[in-house]
N, C-alpha and C positions, 0 to 999 in steps of 0.2 A: 062391265067386262069389255075390254078393248080387243079388236080382232088381230092385231099384229104388233111387233116391236116398234115399227114405224109410227103406228098410232099412239103407242105408249109415249114415245119420244116427243111427238107433237103435243100431246096433252100436257106433258111435263113442261115443255117450253112455254106453252100458253099460260100455265100456272105461274111460272117464274116471271113472265112478262106482266101478268095481271097484278102480281104482288109488288111490282115496281112502280105502279101508278101512284102519284102523289095524293095525299089526303090531308084534311085539316083536323087538328086536334088541339083544343084549348087555344085557338087563335094562331097556332103555328102550323105551317105547311111542312109535312114530313114526306120523305120519299124513301121507303124501305127498299132493301135489296136482299133477295134470298137466292141461295144455290140449292139445287135439288139433286139428290142421288137416288136412282131407281134400280131396284133389283127385281128380277122376275123369277118366280119359283121354277126350278128345273131339277129333275132327278131326285125328288123328295129331299131337298136340302133342309137341314135343320133350321129352326128359327134363328139360332146364333149365327149360322153361316149366311143366312139371308140378310141379317143386319150387317154383317161384315162386308158383304158385297155392296150393299147400299152405301155404307160408309166409304168404301173404296171409290164408288162412282161419284159420291159427293165431293171427295177430295179432287177427283179428276175434273169435275165441273168448276171448282174453285181455281184450279191451276189454269184453266182455260180463260180466266178473266172474271170470275164471280158473276152473280146474277144470271146463271145459266143452269141448264139441266143436263144430266148425263145418265145413260142407261148402262148398267154394268156389262162389261165384256171380259171374258177370261184373260185377254191380253193385258188388261189393266193390272192384273196381279203382279206382273213383272215390274211395272212401275211402282206398285204398292210396296214390294219388297225393298226397292231402292229407297222409297220414302221412309220406311221404318228405320233403315240403316242411317239414312241422312238425318232423320230427326234426332237420333241419339248423338250423332256427330255435331250437329248444329248447337244443341244444348251444351255439349262439352266445349265447343269452340267459344261460345259466349262466356261460359264460366271461366275458361282459361285464357280469355282475351286473345284469341288467335286472329281477330280481325284487325285490319290496319287501314289507314287512309293514305292514298297517294294523291298528289296535287298536280292538276293539269293547268298550266299557266295560260292566261290570255294576255298577249303582248300587243302594245301599241306600236304599230309599224313605223310611225313617224319618228319616235324617240327610241324605240327598242326596249322600253321599260315594261316590266310586268305590272299590270294594273289590277288584275283579278286572278285568283286561282280557284279552280273547282275541286272540291273534295270528293274523291272517288273511293268507294269501299272495295277492299280486296280481302280474301280469306287466305291466310298463310297455313294451308293444310299440311299437317305433319307428314303425310305420305304422298299427296298429289302435287305439292308445291303451291305456287301462287295461283289462286282461282279468281276469275273475273265474275261479276254479278250474275251473268247469264247461267252460271253453274249452280247458284244457290239462292238467289234473291226471291224467286217465286215461291220456293219451298219455305223460306224463312217467313214470308208474308202469310202463306197459308197456315203455318203453325202458330201465328200470332206473335212471333218473336221480333218482327220488324220494328215496332215502336221502341223496344229496348235497344236494339242495334242502332236505330236512328238517334236516340237520346245520347248514347255514348259517343257516336260520331260527332254530334253537335258540340258536345263538351270538349272533345279532343281538338276539333277544328278551330273553335274560338280560342282555346288556350294556346294552340300553336301560333296563331297569327296575332294574338295579343303580344306574345313574346317577340315575334318577327318585327312588328311595328314599334315595339319598345326600344329597338336597337338604334333609333334615330335615323332611319332611312329617309331620304328627301321626300318621297311620295308614299303615303300609306297604301297598303295592298289590301284589297277586299277579298273575302273568302266566301265562296258560294257553297251552300249545303242543299242537297236535294231532299225534298219531302214527298213521300208517297201518300196515297189516299189513306192508308191505315194509320199514318202518323198525324193526321189532322183531326184528332179527337180532342176531348176536353183538356188533355194535358199539354197540348201543343204550345200554347202561350206560356204556360208555366215552365216548360222545358227550355224555351228560348230565353226567358227571363233569368232562369237559374244559370244557364250557360254563360250569358253575358255578364251577370253579376260575379260569378266565380272566376271568370277569366280576366275581366276588366277590359275586354274588347269594346271599342266604341260601336254602338248599335249601327251607325251608318256604314260600318265596314263589314257587316254581315248581310249577305244576300241569301234569301230563301227561295229556292227554285222549285216550282210546283211541277211534278212529273206528269207525263201524258195520261197516266191512268186516272188521275183526279178528274181531268176534263172528260174522259171517256165515261 
């Protein structure tokens, strides 16, 4: 029995940190990561309500960067309502292909030519207009939808710039695609291989950029 909410939070943080320690299994060093949601019984809440609160706190912990712990607070319910609504919208957006890539050029100052473009994801929301990643990417990742979104982006970017470079331009243009931590799973190499094969883009013209969350 812990004496206060602060003590509960400290114990949960310590558990999350302890679970992050690397260990060896079958000659392979593994470093797991867990997120923890904590709910404290108040006002004779039902078991179902307690589990719901813990799940809400867990989502909050993941949204803060994973590998963390969070204790449920009633203010989280406001964000949870938004999460429920956004979850349905994101699934629909992927099904209906509402995401699109915009390309930011990198220009060689001496010659003025475009040497590279960076593919940037945007959401063409039917009611709110064009949304930048800060409005949806963390939720997409927390819901486990980011690998699928990344796979589609990779296919589109390689296809688009295979077509651009096939026009006989004097200097080929490279395309950069960002990869987050959740996209670097077992299917990462396969996704890149399929995208290159399907598009015909020369492998040297594809740049995979590792985002900061992978290093963190």
